[in-house]
BAKOL-970809 format. One line per 10 residues: number of its first residue (from 0); their letters; for each residue z, x, y of N, C-alpha, C. Coordinates in steps of 0.05 Angstrom, whole numbers, plus 5000, padded with zeros to 4 digits. Example, Ala and Ser with C-alpha at 12.3 -4.5 7.8 and 13.67 -1.06 7.14 Angstrom:
2
0) AS) 5156/5264/4886/5156/5246/4910/5156/5264/4934  5142/5257/4955/5143/5273/4979/5157/5258/5001
//
This chain:
37
0) MRDLALANIG) 6441/4247/1780/6433/4220/1786/6439/4213/1815  6456/4228/1828/6463/4222/1856/6438/4224/1873  6421/4244/1869/6397/4247/1885/6379/4223/1883  6376/4213/1858/6360/4189/1854/6373/4165/1867  6399/4162/1865/6413/4140/1877/6411/4140/1908  6410/4164/1919/6408/4166/1948/6379/4166/1959  6360/4168/1940/6332/4168/1948/6324/4142/1961  6307/4144/1980/6296/4120/1992/6276/4108/1972  6284/4085/1961/6268/4073/1940/6240/4066/1950  6238/4060/1976/6211/4055/1987/6193/4079/1986
10) SLHKRADLLK) 6204/4103/1984/6188/4127/1983/6179/4133/1954  6189/4118/1935/6181/4122/1907/6159/4103/1900  6140/4099/1918/6119/4080/1913/6097/4090/1894  6097/4115/1889/6077/4127/1871/6090/4134/1845  6075/4130/1824/6085/4136/1797/6094/4165/1795  6078/4183/1806/6085/4212/1805/6111/4218/1819  6117/4204/1841/6142/4208/1855/6166/4200/1838  6163/4177/1825/6184/4167/1807/6188/4186/1783  6166/4194/1771/6168/4212/1748/6181/4239/1756  6176/4248/1780/6188/4273/1789/6219/4270/1791
20) KLSMLSNEEL) 6227/4248/1802/6256/4242/1805/6269/4239/1777  6256/4224/1760/6268/4218/1733/6268/4243/1716  6248/4261/1720/6247/4285/1703/6270/4304/1708  6284/4301/1730/6306/4318/1737/6332/4309/1722  6331/4285/1711/6355/4274/1697/6356/4284/1668  6381/4288/1659/6385/4295/1631/6380/4270/1614  6378/4275/1588/6375/4252/1569/6399/4233/1571  6423/4244/1574/6447/4228/1577/6446/4211/1602  6437/4223/1624/6435/4209/1650/6414/4186/1648  6392/4192/1635/6372/4171/1631/6382/4148/1615
30) KDLICNK) 6396/4155/1593/6408/4134/1576/6427/4117/1592  6444/4130/1608/6464/4116/1624/6450/4098/1645  6429/4108/1657/6414/4093/1677/6402/4068/1665  6390/4070/1641/6376/4048/1628/6395/4029/1615  6415/4039/1601/6432/4022/1584/6456/4010/1598  6466/4023/1618/6492/4015/1630/6490/4004/1658  6467/4002/1669/6464/3993/1697/6451/3966/1698
//
């Protein structure tokens, strides 16, 4: 998740870019990102 946190959010303007970043996360990391933040 650190890579996503450090990513320049402005560079994630395309859906494909965001999906690429999110696809690197484990199920647990995705759950944490969605439910606890």
